[in-house]
N, C-alpha and C positions, 0 to 999 in steps of 0.2 A: 756559236761558230757558224760561219757562213757556209754556203754550199761549196764555195771554191776552197775553203780552208780544209773542209773535210775531204774533199776530192783530191787535194794536194797530199794530204796525209796518206791517203790510200795509194796514191800514185807512187810515192816514195817507198812504199812497202813493195812495190813491183819493181822499182829501179834499184834501190840500195845506193851504195857510195860510189867510191872510185873505181874505175875500170880503164884498162889500156890493152885490150885484146886485139892483137894484130890482124885477127880474122874478121873483126868488126868494122864495116865500112864507115861507121860514125867516128871511129878513132878514139881518142882519149876522152873520157867523161867523167863527170862528178855529178851525182844526184840525177843522172841520165841526161844532163846538159852536154853537148858536145863542145869541144874547144872552139870550133868554128862559130858556133852560136854564141858562146860566152864573149868571144872576142867582138863579134858584131854587136853585142849588146853594150860593150865598153869595158868588160872585165879583163884586166891585164895580168892578174896574178897567176901562180901555179894552179893548174886545174885541181890537184889535190886539196888546195886550200879554198876552193870556191865555197863561200858561204851558203848555208841552206836557204837563208832568206833572200839571197841572190837568185838562186834557183827558182824559188817561189815567185819571185817578181817576173822572171822570164817566162815560167810557165803560164802566169796569169796573162801577161801581155801578148806573147806570141802564140800560145796554144788554147787558152780558154776563151778570152775575150773575142777573138775573130770568129769563133763558131757560135757566139751568143749563148754560151753554156748556162748562164744564169737564167735564161728564159725557160729551161726545161726542167722537167722531173730531175731531182738530184741524182738519181740512179743513171739517167741518160746523160746528164752532164759529166759525170765521172767516166763513163765509157768513151765518150768523145774527147775528154781531156787525155785519157790514157792512150787511146789510139793516135791522136794528134801528136802527142809527145813522142810515141814509139815510131811513128812514120807509116805512110800508107795513103790510100786513096779515101780519106775520112769523109769528105763531102759526098762523093759517090756512094759510099756505104750508108750514110745518112739518108740519101735519097732512095736507095734501094730498099732500105729497112722500113721506110715510112710510105712508100708507094709514090713518091715524088718523081718527076722526070730526072733520070740519071744523066745530067749534063755536066756534073762536076762544078756548077756555079752555085754558090751559096747566096739565096736571096729570100725575099718574103715567102715565097711559095713553099720553099724547102722548110724554112723555119715553121711555118703554119702546119706543114704535113707532119713534122717530127712532133710538134706539141699535140697534134690530134691523134698520134698513134698511141695505143695502150703502152705504157712504159715497159712492161715485161715482154710484150711481143717485139718492141723495138730492140731491147737489149739481146734477145735471142736471135733475131734476124741479123742485126748489126754485127754480132760476133761470129755468125756463120759466114757472113761475107768477108769479114776480116780474116778469118781462118783460111778460107779459100785462097785469098791473096797471099797470105803468108806461106802456105804450103807449096805455092808456085815459084817462090823465090829460090834462086840458087844457093842462098844462104841458110836455107831450111835445115840442111844436114848439120851445120854447125850450131844453130841457134833455136832450132824447131822445138826442142824438148822445153826449153825456157819459155818460148812463146806459147806453147800449149798449156803450161802451168799458169802462165799470166792470164790467158784467156779463160781457163777454168776458174781461177780465183775472182776474175771479173764477173763471171756468170753467177757465182755464189754471192758477190756483192750486189749484183743487179737483182736478185731474188729476196733481198732484205727488205 
């Protein structure tokens, strides 16, 4: 199994299946893919019917590959995929967690800094920055418990 395959299986454990919570700014989702993203990718069917393989292809193309996740320790790659899929300032968190200049631009210096950082230290720092971001969102009251569980599970996965 590739690093991406394993990370995607873990990601789906965080995401689950169909959701259409009116409080969720992402709107209708299946496998964590929003209707907006699915449509932009070319999927025209009902969101409830979005195939898992389509969600997987979207995750690889839009959330894994742009961050060069194959280049990192698999524990780091998973954290990046999960955060990028869920939303937020992922590149800034990567930079902060690795000691790179936090300018939000992903380039060779950031990639090298992430690779040079001990994976366990990176996972801890990255999730700390991610948690700080999430707790500042006004949707924290509605979704904070789920996000906290997600990050706790991610920390456990990062320690494997």
